[in-house]
PDB file with one MODEL, atoms N, CA, C and O in Angstrom:
MODEL        1
ATOM      1  N   UNK A   1       0.898  -1.091  -0.092  1.00  0.00           N
ATOM      2  CA  UNK A   1       0.300   0.124   0.588  1.00  0.00           C
ATOM      3  C   UNK A   1       0.350   1.497   0.301  1.00  0.00           C
ATOM      4  O   UNK A   1      -0.367   2.419  -0.090  1.00  0.00           O
ATOM      5  N   UNK A   2       2.084   1.121   0.839  1.00  0.00           N
ATOM      6  CA  UNK A   2       2.550   2.326   1.045  1.00  0.00           C
ATOM      7  C   UNK A   2       3.811   2.438  -0.641  1.00  0.00           C
ATOM      8  O   UNK A   2       4.499   3.452  -0.530  1.00  0.00           O
ATOM      9  N   UNK A   3       3.992   2.001  -1.376  1.00  0.00           N
ATOM     10  CA  UNK A   3       4.326   2.108  -2.791  1.00  0.00           C
ATOM     11  C   UNK A   3       3.652   2.753  -3.629  1.00  0.00           C
ATOM     12  O   UNK A   3       3.955   3.769  -4.256  1.00  0.00           O
ATOM     13  N   UNK A   4       2.253   1.838  -3.636  1.00  0.00           N
ATOM     14  CA  UNK A   4       0.979   2.383  -4.240  1.00  0.00           C
ATOM     15  C   UNK A   4       0.924   3.595  -4.334  1.00  0.00           C
ATOM     16  O   UNK A   4       0.854   4.203  -5.402  1.00  0.00           O
ATOM     17  N   UNK A   5       0.963   4.389  -2.564  1.00  0.00           N
ATOM     18  CA  UNK A   5       0.473   5.634  -2.654  1.00  0.00           C
ATOM     19  C   UNK A   5       1.558   6.760  -2.885  1.00  0.00           C
ATOM     20  O   UNK A   5       1.415   7.968  -3.073  1.00  0.00           O
ATOM     21  N   UNK A   6       2.765   5.918  -2.806  1.00  0.00           N
ATOM     22  CA  UNK A   6       4.381   7.056  -3.118  1.00  0.00           C
ATOM     23  C   UNK A   6       3.889   7.287  -4.555  1.00  0.00           C
ATOM     24  O   UNK A   6       3.343   8.276  -5.043  1.00  0.00           O
ATOM     25  N   UNK A   7       4.245   6.055  -5.124  1.00  0.00           N
ATOM     26  CA  UNK A   7       3.927   6.512  -6.420  1.00  0.00           C
ATOM     27  C   UNK A   7       2.612   7.411  -7.255  1.00  0.00           C
ATOM     28  O   UNK A   7       2.761   8.164  -8.218  1.00  0.00           O
ATOM     29  N   UNK A   8       1.606   7.140  -6.709  1.00  0.00           N
ATOM     30  CA  UNK A   8       0.231   7.540  -6.823  1.00  0.00           C
ATOM     31  C   UNK A   8       0.180   9.160  -6.591  1.00  0.00           C
ATOM     32  O   UNK A   8      -0.743   9.892  -6.948  1.00  0.00           O
ATOM     33  N   UNK A   9       1.441   9.578  -5.877  1.00  0.00           N
ATOM     34  CA  UNK A   9       1.593  10.988  -5.171  1.00  0.00           C
ATOM     35  C   UNK A   9       2.451  11.543  -6.201  1.00  0.00           C
ATOM     36  O   UNK A   9       2.353  12.671  -6.684  1.00  0.00           O
ATOM     37  N   UNK A  10       3.328  10.618  -6.503  1.00  0.00           N
ATOM     38  CA  UNK A  10       4.660  11.076  -7.490  1.00  0.00           C
ATOM     39  C   UNK A  10       3.829  11.484  -8.648  1.00  0.00           C
ATOM     40  O   UNK A  10       3.876  12.669  -8.976  1.00  0.00           O
ATOM     41  N   UNK A  11       3.273  10.880  -9.138  1.00  0.00           N
ATOM     42  CA  UNK A  11       2.210  10.949 -10.342  1.00  0.00           C
ATOM     43  C   UNK A  11       1.403  11.987 -10.700  1.00  0.00           C
ATOM     44  O   UNK A  11       1.103  12.493 -11.781  1.00  0.00           O
ATOM     45  N   UNK A  12       1.130  12.187  -9.615  1.00  0.00           N
ATOM     46  CA  UNK A  12      -0.189  12.969  -9.444  1.00  0.00           C
ATOM     47  C   UNK A  12       0.653  14.321  -9.286  1.00  0.00           C
ATOM     48  O   UNK A  12       0.288  15.304  -9.930  1.00  0.00           O
ATOM     49  N   UNK A  13       1.869  14.406  -8.373  1.00  0.00           N
ATOM     50  CA  UNK A  13       2.496  15.845  -8.247  1.00  0.00           C
ATOM     51  C   UNK A  13       2.944  16.055  -9.469  1.00  0.00           C
ATOM     52  O   UNK A  13       2.600  17.116  -9.990  1.00  0.00           O
ATOM     53  N   UNK A  14       3.925  15.013 -10.345  1.00  0.00           N
ATOM     54  CA  UNK A  14       4.165  15.654 -12.141  1.00  0.00           C
ATOM     55  C   UNK A  14       3.296  15.812 -12.867  1.00  0.00           C
ATOM     56  O   UNK A  14       3.601  16.298 -13.956  1.00  0.00           O
ATOM     57  N   UNK A  15       1.618  15.433 -12.574  1.00  0.00           N
ATOM     58  CA  UNK A  15       0.853  15.640 -13.702  1.00  0.00           C
ATOM     59  C   UNK A  15       0.663  17.549 -13.224  1.00  0.00           C
ATOM     60  O   UNK A  15       1.028  18.505 -13.908  1.00  0.00           O
ATOM     61  N   UNK A  16       0.097  17.575 -12.090  1.00  0.00           N
ATOM     62  CA  UNK A  16      -0.037  19.193 -11.420  1.00  0.00           C
ATOM     63  C   UNK A  16       1.272  20.159 -11.581  1.00  0.00           C
ATOM     64  O   UNK A  16       1.015  21.329 -11.300  1.00  0.00           O
ATOM     65  N   UNK A  17       2.440  19.945 -11.920  1.00  0.00           N
ATOM     66  CA  UNK A  17       3.228  20.483 -11.512  1.00  0.00           C
ATOM     67  C   UNK A  17       3.227  20.809 -13.349  1.00  0.00           C
ATOM     68  O   UNK A  17       3.182  21.934 -13.847  1.00  0.00           O
ATOM     69  N   UNK A  18       3.283  19.603 -14.050  1.00  0.00           N
ATOM     70  CA  UNK A  18       3.105  19.853 -15.927  1.00  0.00           C
ATOM     71  C   UNK A  18       1.923  20.488 -16.286  1.00  0.00           C
ATOM     72  O   UNK A  18       1.482  20.341 -17.425  1.00  0.00           O
ATOM     73  N   UNK A  19       0.967  21.638 -14.908  1.00  0.00           N
ATOM     74  CA  UNK A  19      -0.364  21.800 -15.364  1.00  0.00           C
ATOM     75  C   UNK A  19      -0.360  23.490 -15.384  1.00  0.00           C
ATOM     76  O   UNK A  19      -0.831  24.347 -16.131  1.00  0.00           O
ATOM     77  N   UNK A  20       0.556  23.485 -13.957  1.00  0.00           N
ATOM     78  CA  UNK A  20       1.410  24.842 -13.543  1.00  0.00           C
ATOM     79  C   UNK A  20       1.761  25.426 -14.496  1.00  0.00           C
ATOM     80  O   UNK A  20       1.239  26.511 -14.752  1.00  0.00           O
ATOM     81  N   UNK A  21       2.752  24.890 -15.313  1.00  0.00           N
ATOM     82  CA  UNK A  21       3.374  25.785 -15.738  1.00  0.00           C
ATOM     83  C   UNK A  21       3.197  25.589 -17.344  1.00  0.00           C
ATOM     84  O   UNK A  21       4.077  25.976 -18.113  1.00  0.00           O
ATOM     85  N   UNK A  22       1.930  24.924 -17.830  1.00  0.00           N
ATOM     86  CA  UNK A  22       0.809  25.193 -18.913  1.00  0.00           C
ATOM     87  C   UNK A  22       0.112  26.426 -18.611  1.00  0.00           C
ATOM     88  O   UNK A  22      -0.049  27.361 -19.395  1.00  0.00           O
ATOM     89  N   UNK A  23      -0.357  26.340 -17.203  1.00  0.00           N
ATOM     90  CA  UNK A  23      -1.612  27.377 -17.007  1.00  0.00           C
ATOM     91  C   UNK A  23      -0.963  28.305 -16.716  1.00  0.00           C
ATOM     92  O   UNK A  23      -1.487  29.402 -16.909  1.00  0.00           O
ATOM     93  N   UNK A  24       0.593  28.261 -16.071  1.00  0.00           N
ATOM     94  CA  UNK A  24       1.924  29.599 -15.962  1.00  0.00           C
ATOM     95  C   UNK A  24       0.914  29.408 -13.942  1.00  0.00           C
ATOM     96  O   UNK A  24       0.835  30.430 -13.260  1.00  0.00           O
ATOM     97  N   UNK A  25       0.470  28.391 -13.526  1.00  0.00           N
ATOM     98  CA  UNK A  25      -0.326  28.898 -11.933  1.00  0.00           C
ATOM     99  C   UNK A  25       0.506  28.264 -10.840  1.00  0.00           C
ATOM    100  O   UNK A  25       0.528  27.093 -10.461  1.00  0.00           O
ATOM    101  N   UNK A  26       1.400  29.659 -10.293  1.00  0.00           N
ATOM    102  CA  UNK A  26       2.369  29.110  -9.077  1.00  0.00           C
ATOM    103  C   UNK A  26       1.275  28.542  -7.611  1.00  0.00           C
ATOM    104  O   UNK A  26       1.685  28.321  -6.471  1.00  0.00           O
ATOM    105  N   UNK A  27      -0.137  28.420  -8.099  1.00  0.00           N
ATOM    106  CA  UNK A  27      -0.632  27.742  -7.603  1.00  0.00           C
ATOM    107  C   UNK A  27      -0.741  26.687  -7.119  1.00  0.00           C
ATOM    108  O   UNK A  27      -0.472  26.205  -6.019  1.00  0.00           O
ATOM    109  N   UNK A  28      -1.378  26.161  -8.482  1.00  0.00           N
ATOM    110  CA  UNK A  28      -0.476  24.626  -8.886  1.00  0.00           C
ATOM    111  C   UNK A  28       0.499  24.035  -8.433  1.00  0.00           C
ATOM    112  O   UNK A  28       0.540  22.996  -7.774  1.00  0.00           O
ATOM    113  N   UNK A  29       1.535  24.885  -8.884  1.00  0.00           N
ATOM    114  CA  UNK A  29       2.919  24.325  -8.528  1.00  0.00           C
ATOM    115  C   UNK A  29       2.821  23.717  -6.778  1.00  0.00           C
ATOM    116  O   UNK A  29       3.249  22.778  -6.108  1.00  0.00           O
ATOM    117  N   UNK A  30       2.186  24.628  -6.655  1.00  0.00           N
ATOM    118  CA  UNK A  30       2.522  24.563  -4.961  1.00  0.00           C
ATOM    119  C   UNK A  30       1.727  23.388  -4.492  1.00  0.00           C
ATOM    120  O   UNK A  30       2.240  22.760  -3.566  1.00  0.00           O
ATOM    121  N   UNK A  31       0.136  22.802  -5.116  1.00  0.00           N
ATOM    122  CA  UNK A  31      -0.278  22.133  -4.581  1.00  0.00           C
ATOM    123  C   UNK A  31       0.265  20.416  -5.166  1.00  0.00           C
ATOM    124  O   UNK A  31      -0.063  19.332  -4.683  1.00  0.00           O
ATOM    125  N   UNK A  32       1.117  20.674  -6.262  1.00  0.00           N
ATOM    126  CA  UNK A  32       1.759  19.488  -6.609  1.00  0.00           C
ATOM    127  C   UNK A  32       2.549  18.605  -5.481  1.00  0.00           C
ATOM    128  O   UNK A  32       2.660  17.397  -5.271  1.00  0.00           O
ATOM    129  N   UNK A  33       3.122  19.977  -4.759  1.00  0.00           N
ATOM    130  CA  UNK A  33       3.885  19.665  -3.410  1.00  0.00           C
ATOM    131  C   UNK A  33       3.464  19.385  -2.264  1.00  0.00           C
ATOM    132  O   UNK A  33       4.187  19.235  -1.279  1.00  0.00           O
ATOM    133  N   UNK A  34       2.362  19.298  -2.285  1.00  0.00           N
ATOM    134  CA  UNK A  34       1.444  19.158  -1.540  1.00  0.00           C
ATOM    135  C   UNK A  34       0.691  17.569  -1.479  1.00  0.00           C
ATOM    136  O   UNK A  34       0.630  16.640  -0.673  1.00  0.00           O
ATOM    137  N   UNK A  35       0.148  17.904  -2.919  1.00  0.00           N
ATOM    138  CA  UNK A  35      -0.518  16.418  -3.377  1.00  0.00           C
ATOM    139  C   UNK A  35       0.281  15.460  -3.237  1.00  0.00           C
ATOM    140  O   UNK A  35      -0.005  14.527  -2.486  1.00  0.00           O
ATOM    141  N   UNK A  36       1.831  15.512  -4.166  1.00  0.00           N
ATOM    142  CA  UNK A  36       3.067  14.825  -4.303  1.00  0.00           C
ATOM    143  C   UNK A  36       3.152  13.999  -2.611  1.00  0.00           C
ATOM    144  O   UNK A  36       2.760  12.884  -2.269  1.00  0.00           O
ATOM    145  N   UNK A  37       3.856  15.136  -1.794  1.00  0.00           N
ATOM    146  CA  UNK A  37       4.528  14.664  -0.913  1.00  0.00           C
ATOM    147  C   UNK A  37       3.233  14.797   0.157  1.00  0.00           C
ATOM    148  O   UNK A  37       3.841  14.655   1.218  1.00  0.00           O
ATOM    149  N   UNK A  38       2.396  14.907   0.377  1.00  0.00           N
ATOM    150  CA  UNK A  38       1.438  14.366   0.907  1.00  0.00           C
ATOM    151  C   UNK A  38       0.616  12.677   1.165  1.00  0.00           C
ATOM    152  O   UNK A  38       0.331  12.090   2.209  1.00  0.00           O
ATOM    153  N   UNK A  39       0.452  12.341  -0.105  1.00  0.00           N
ATOM    154  CA  UNK A  39       0.285  10.858   0.065  1.00  0.00           C
ATOM    155  C   UNK A  39       1.322  10.389   0.425  1.00  0.00           C
ATOM    156  O   UNK A  39       1.017   9.378   1.057  1.00  0.00           O
ATOM    157  N   UNK A  40       2.445  10.508   0.412  1.00  0.00           N
ATOM    158  CA  UNK A  40       3.604   9.699   0.704  1.00  0.00           C
ATOM    159  C   UNK A  40       3.845   9.827   2.618  1.00  0.00           C
ATOM    160  O   UNK A  40       4.514   9.102   3.353  1.00  0.00           O
ATOM    161  N   UNK A  41       3.133  10.850   2.898  1.00  0.00           N
ATOM    162  CA  UNK A  41       3.315  10.936   4.494  1.00  0.00           C
ATOM    163  C   UNK A  41       2.337  10.583   4.622  1.00  0.00           C
ATOM    164  O   UNK A  41       2.343  10.098   5.753  1.00  0.00           O
ATOM    165  N   UNK A  42       0.923  10.412   4.014  1.00  0.00           N
ATOM    166  CA  UNK A  42      -0.233  10.036   4.800  1.00  0.00           C
ATOM    167  C   UNK A  42      -0.166   8.369   4.467  1.00  0.00           C
ATOM    168  O   UNK A  42      -1.246   7.940   4.874  1.00  0.00           O
ATOM    169  N   UNK A  43       0.664   7.181   3.878  1.00  0.00           N
ATOM    170  CA  UNK A  43       1.368   6.011   4.223  1.00  0.00           C
ATOM    171  C   UNK A  43       2.041   5.867   4.906  1.00  0.00           C
ATOM    172  O   UNK A  43       1.591   4.910   5.537  1.00  0.00           O
ATOM    173  N   UNK A  44       3.064   6.180   5.395  1.00  0.00           N
ATOM    174  CA  UNK A  44       4.013   6.343   6.442  1.00  0.00           C
ATOM    175  C   UNK A  44       3.415   6.514   7.701  1.00  0.00           C
ATOM    176  O   UNK A  44       3.453   5.508   8.410  1.00  0.00           O
ATOM    177  N   UNK A  45       2.729   7.770   8.303  1.00  0.00           N
ATOM    178  CA  UNK A  45       2.322   7.990   9.453  1.00  0.00           C
ATOM    179  C   UNK A  45       1.067   6.883   9.713  1.00  0.00           C
ATOM    180  O   UNK A  45       0.973   6.307  10.796  1.00  0.00           O
ATOM    181  N   UNK A  46       0.349   6.706   8.881  1.00  0.00           N
ATOM    182  CA  UNK A  46      -0.673   5.894   8.460  1.00  0.00           C
ATOM    183  C   UNK A  46      -0.663   4.189   8.206  1.00  0.00           C
ATOM    184  O   UNK A  46      -1.292   3.214   8.619  1.00  0.00           O
ATOM    185  N   UNK A  47       0.148   4.394   7.521  1.00  0.00           N
ATOM    186  CA  UNK A  47       0.069   2.404   7.364  1.00  0.00           C
ATOM    187  C   UNK A  47       1.388   1.683   7.856  1.00  0.00           C
ATOM    188  O   UNK A  47       1.454   0.514   8.235  1.00  0.00           O
ATOM    189  N   UNK A  48       2.507   2.664   7.777  1.00  0.00           N
ATOM    190  CA  UNK A  48       3.591   2.282   8.250  1.00  0.00           C
ATOM    191  C   UNK A  48       4.270   2.188   9.533  1.00  0.00           C
ATOM    192  O   UNK A  48       5.129   1.561  10.152  1.00  0.00           O
ATOM    193  N   UNK A  49       3.060   3.567   9.636  1.00  0.00           N
ATOM    194  CA  UNK A  49       3.500   4.419  11.247  1.00  0.00           C
ATOM    195  C   UNK A  49       4.829   4.620  11.940  1.00  0.00           C
ATOM    196  O   UNK A  49       5.246   4.441  13.084  1.00  0.00           O
ATOM    197  N   UNK A  50       5.400   5.123  10.645  1.00  0.00           N
ATOM    198  CA  UNK A  50       7.146   5.576  11.054  1.00  0.00           C
ATOM    199  C   UNK A  50       6.748   6.624  10.591  1.00  0.00           C
ATOM    200  O   UNK A  50       5.609   6.946  10.253  1.00  0.00           O
ATOM    201  N   UNK A  51       8.230   7.502  10.552  1.00  0.00           N
ATOM    202  CA  UNK A  51       8.210   9.106   9.914  1.00  0.00           C
ATOM    203  C   UNK A  51       8.837   9.303   9.462  1.00  0.00           C
ATOM    204  O   UNK A  51      10.016   9.014   9.669  1.00  0.00           O
ATOM    205  N   UNK A  52       8.176  10.188   8.187  1.00  0.00           N
ATOM    206  CA  UNK A  52       9.328  10.270   6.710  1.00  0.00           C
ATOM    207  C   UNK A  52      10.420  10.541   6.337  1.00  0.00           C
ATOM    208  O   UNK A  52      10.621  11.675   6.772  1.00  0.00           O
ATOM    209  N   UNK A  53      11.510  10.127   5.648  1.00  0.00           N
ATOM    210  CA  UNK A  53      12.731  10.295   5.514  1.00  0.00           C
ATOM    211  C   UNK A  53      12.930  12.044   4.932  1.00  0.00           C
ATOM    212  O   UNK A  53      13.925  12.756   5.069  1.00  0.00           O
ATOM    213  N   UNK A  54      11.647  12.369   4.283  1.00  0.00           N
ATOM    214  CA  UNK A  54      11.833  13.725   4.150  1.00  0.00           C
ATOM    215  C   UNK A  54      12.507  14.672   5.014  1.00  0.00           C
ATOM    216  O   UNK A  54      13.362  15.499   4.696  1.00  0.00           O
ATOM    217  N   UNK A  55      11.899  14.388   6.388  1.00  0.00           N
ATOM    218  CA  UNK A  55      11.875  15.622   7.576  1.00  0.00           C
ATOM    219  C   UNK A  55      13.257  15.820   8.046  1.00  0.00           C
ATOM    220  O   UNK A  55      13.605  16.856   8.613  1.00  0.00           O
ATOM    221  N   UNK A  56      14.365  14.426   7.717  1.00  0.00           N
ATOM    222  CA  UNK A  56      15.711  14.477   8.119  1.00  0.00           C
ATOM    223  C   UNK A  56      16.861  14.701   6.303  1.00  0.00           C
ATOM    224  O   UNK A  56      17.934  15.278   6.128  1.00  0.00           O
ATOM    225  N   UNK A  57      15.986  13.965   5.355  1.00  0.00           N
ATOM    226  CA  UNK A  57      16.970  13.990   4.080  1.00  0.00           C
ATOM    227  C   UNK A  57      15.995  13.704   2.858  1.00  0.00           C
ATOM    228  O   UNK A  57      15.629  12.694   2.257  1.00  0.00           O
ATOM    229  N   UNK A  58      15.690  15.373   2.754  1.00  0.00           N
ATOM    230  CA  UNK A  58      14.862  15.478   2.201  1.00  0.00           C
ATOM    231  C   UNK A  58      15.049  15.959   0.426  1.00  0.00           C
ATOM    232  O   UNK A  58      14.208  16.428  -0.341  1.00  0.00           O
ATOM    233  N   UNK A  59      15.870  15.765   0.299  1.00  0.00           N
ATOM    234  CA  UNK A  59      16.775  15.532  -1.214  1.00  0.00           C
ATOM    235  C   UNK A  59      16.514  13.750  -1.505  1.00  0.00           C
ATOM    236  O   UNK A  59      15.674  13.094  -2.120  1.00  0.00           O
ATOM    237  N   UNK A  60      17.579  13.479  -0.797  1.00  0.00           N
ATOM    238  CA  UNK A  60      17.371  11.836  -1.072  1.00  0.00           C
ATOM    239  C   UNK A  60      15.539  11.100  -1.064  1.00  0.00           C
ATOM    240  O   UNK A  60      15.042  10.227  -1.775  1.00  0.00           O
ATOM    241  N   UNK A  61      15.035  11.806  -0.098  1.00  0.00           N
ATOM    242  CA  UNK A  61      13.464  11.446  -0.218  1.00  0.00           C
ATOM    243  C   UNK A  61      12.812  11.865  -1.510  1.00  0.00           C
ATOM    244  O   UNK A  61      11.929  11.184  -2.032  1.00  0.00           O
ATOM    245  N   UNK A  62      13.298  13.100  -2.067  1.00  0.00           N
ATOM    246  CA  UNK A  62      12.768  13.364  -3.471  1.00  0.00           C
ATOM    247  C   UNK A  62      13.060  12.061  -4.536  1.00  0.00           C
ATOM    248  O   UNK A  62      12.295  11.338  -5.174  1.00  0.00           O
ATOM    249  N   UNK A  63      14.353  12.112  -4.426  1.00  0.00           N
ATOM    250  CA  UNK A  63      15.410  11.423  -5.574  1.00  0.00           C
ATOM    251  C   UNK A  63      14.472   9.845  -5.302  1.00  0.00           C
ATOM    252  O   UNK A  63      14.099   9.150  -6.247  1.00  0.00           O
ATOM    253  N   UNK A  64      14.316   9.636  -4.427  1.00  0.00           N
ATOM    254  CA  UNK A  64      13.672   7.787  -4.365  1.00  0.00           C
ATOM    255  C   UNK A  64      12.554   8.057  -4.748  1.00  0.00           C
ATOM    256  O   UNK A  64      12.176   7.204  -5.551  1.00  0.00           O
ATOM    257  N   UNK A  65      11.570   9.097  -4.511  1.00  0.00           N
ATOM    258  CA  UNK A  65      10.524   8.483  -5.014  1.00  0.00           C
ATOM    259  C   UNK A  65      10.433   8.288  -6.701  1.00  0.00           C
ATOM    260  O   UNK A  65       9.682   7.478  -7.244  1.00  0.00           O
ATOM    261  N   UNK A  66      11.185   9.034  -7.278  1.00  0.00           N
ATOM    262  CA  UNK A  66      11.838   8.797  -9.140  1.00  0.00           C
ATOM    263  C   UNK A  66      12.237   7.873  -9.391  1.00  0.00           C
ATOM    264  O   UNK A  66      12.131   7.158 -10.387  1.00  0.00           O
ATOM    265  N   UNK A  67      12.945   7.765  -8.147  1.00  0.00           N
ATOM    266  CA  UNK A  67      14.062   5.840  -8.319  1.00  0.00           C
ATOM    267  C   UNK A  67      12.772   4.826  -8.675  1.00  0.00           C
ATOM    268  O   UNK A  67      12.571   4.219  -9.727  1.00  0.00           O
ATOM    269  N   UNK A  68      11.798   4.846  -7.198  1.00  0.00           N
ATOM    270  CA  UNK A  68      10.760   3.986  -7.076  1.00  0.00           C
ATOM    271  C   UNK A  68       9.864   4.002  -8.104  1.00  0.00           C
ATOM    272  O   UNK A  68       9.524   2.823  -8.006  1.00  0.00           O
ATOM    273  N   UNK A  69       9.167   4.452  -9.083  1.00  0.00           N
ATOM    274  CA  UNK A  69       8.738   5.458  -9.630  1.00  0.00           C
ATOM    275  C   UNK A  69       8.649   4.524 -10.502  1.00  0.00           C
ATOM    276  O   UNK A  69       7.840   3.604 -10.628  1.00  0.00           O
ATOM    277  N   UNK A  70      10.126   5.036 -11.472  1.00  0.00           N
ATOM    278  CA  UNK A  70      10.866   4.219 -11.848  1.00  0.00           C
ATOM    279  C   UNK A  70      10.795   2.559 -11.611  1.00  0.00           C
ATOM    280  O   UNK A  70      10.247   1.771 -12.383  1.00  0.00           O
ATOM    281  N   UNK A  71      11.021   2.446 -11.198  1.00  0.00           N
ATOM    282  CA  UNK A  71      11.195   0.893 -10.800  1.00  0.00           C
ATOM    283  C   UNK A  71       9.421   0.109 -10.985  1.00  0.00           C
ATOM    284  O   UNK A  71       9.218  -0.932 -11.610  1.00  0.00           O
ATOM    285  N   UNK A  72       8.439   0.852 -10.342  1.00  0.00           N
ATOM    286  CA  UNK A  72       7.290   0.464 -10.980  1.00  0.00           C
ATOM    287  C   UNK A  72       6.942   0.757 -12.313  1.00  0.00           C
ATOM    288  O   UNK A  72       5.906   0.372 -12.855  1.00  0.00           O
ATOM    289  N   UNK A  73       7.543   1.226 -12.670  1.00  0.00           N
ATOM    290  CA  UNK A  73       6.747   1.533 -14.320  1.00  0.00           C
ATOM    291  C   UNK A  73       7.232   0.353 -15.191  1.00  0.00           C
ATOM    292  O   UNK A  73       6.591  -0.386 -15.938  1.00  0.00           O
ATOM    293  N   UNK A  74       8.711   0.390 -14.848  1.00  0.00           N
ATOM    294  CA  UNK A  74       9.764  -0.631 -15.491  1.00  0.00           C
ATOM    295  C   UNK A  74       9.392  -2.209 -15.247  1.00  0.00           C
ATOM    296  O   UNK A  74       9.794  -3.163 -15.914  1.00  0.00           O
ATOM    297  N   UNK A  75       8.340  -2.233 -13.884  1.00  0.00           N
ATOM    298  CA  UNK A  75       8.345  -3.463 -13.507  1.00  0.00           C
ATOM    299  C   UNK A  75       9.458  -4.517 -13.062  1.00  0.00           C
ATOM    300  O   UNK A  75       9.443  -5.711 -13.363  1.00  0.00           O
ATOM    301  N   UNK A  76      10.483  -3.833 -12.249  1.00  0.00           N
ATOM    302  CA  UNK A  76      11.214  -3.864 -11.329  1.00  0.00           C
ATOM    303  C   UNK A  76      11.374  -3.967  -9.533  1.00  0.00           C
ATOM    304  O   UNK A  76      12.098  -4.456  -8.666  1.00  0.00           O
ATOM    305  N   UNK A  77      10.145  -3.132  -9.710  1.00  0.00           N
ATOM    306  CA  UNK A  77       9.821  -3.583  -8.187  1.00  0.00           C
ATOM    307  C   UNK A  77       9.107  -4.077  -7.657  1.00  0.00           C
ATOM    308  O   UNK A  77       7.903  -4.266  -7.831  1.00  0.00           O
ATOM    309  N   UNK A  78      10.007  -4.434  -6.700  1.00  0.00           N
ATOM    310  CA  UNK A  78       9.500  -6.187  -5.756  1.00  0.00           C
ATOM    311  C   UNK A  78       8.852  -5.960  -5.006  1.00  0.00           C
ATOM    312  O   UNK A  78       8.400  -6.852  -4.288  1.00  0.00           O
TER     313      UNK A  78
ENDMDL
END
């Protein structure tokens, strides 16, 4: 469930970020981050009951979400 929520958050975040550039909307760009991180945080707090790495390692967390999405899309995620 956690991987699915992370992937969904990353995908929705990417779509919203693209739409924000298309429509030149800074508020939509902000919402993209809220949705992307929000779903991941929900999965950590409610499913895994732990603290997300975003708080201690924000860049590593950001990169890891995209790596996980890549592995999911290429069917290499276990």
